[in-house]
N, C-alpha and C positions, 0 to 999 in steps of 0.2 A: 503495499500498499506504500503508493506515497505522501512527502511529507508534505500536508498542505500549507500554502503560503512561498511554497520553501522558493518556487520560480521567481515569485515579486521578489524575497531577499536575494538569490543570485543577479538577478537583476538590476537591480537597485546597486548592488556592488559591483557589477560592471561599468554601470552609469559615473561612479564614485571615482572610481581607478581612473576612467578614459578624462575623466575632469579633473583629476589631481594632475595628469600626464600633461594633460593642453593646458594647463595653467604654468607647469614648467616649465614648458620651451618659450611658452608666452614669455615670461620671466626670463628665458636665455637669450631671447630675440631684443627683447628689449636691453636687455644690460648688454648684448652684443653691439645693439645700434647706438647706444650713448656713449660706449670708450671700444669701440671698433679696435683699440691699438692693443687690446685686451683680452685674454681667453684665446681656446685653443684651435678658434674658427682665424686668425690671424697668422696664424705660423703654418 
């Protein structure tokens, strides 16, 4: 018997992780634009 509400919890976790990854990338892009001379992108 499947666990009730498990699909909803899994969906929320997936969305949460995706949002965190998107925010992290957005912050990296902003930091790179703010200081292009710093970071691994310039190497």
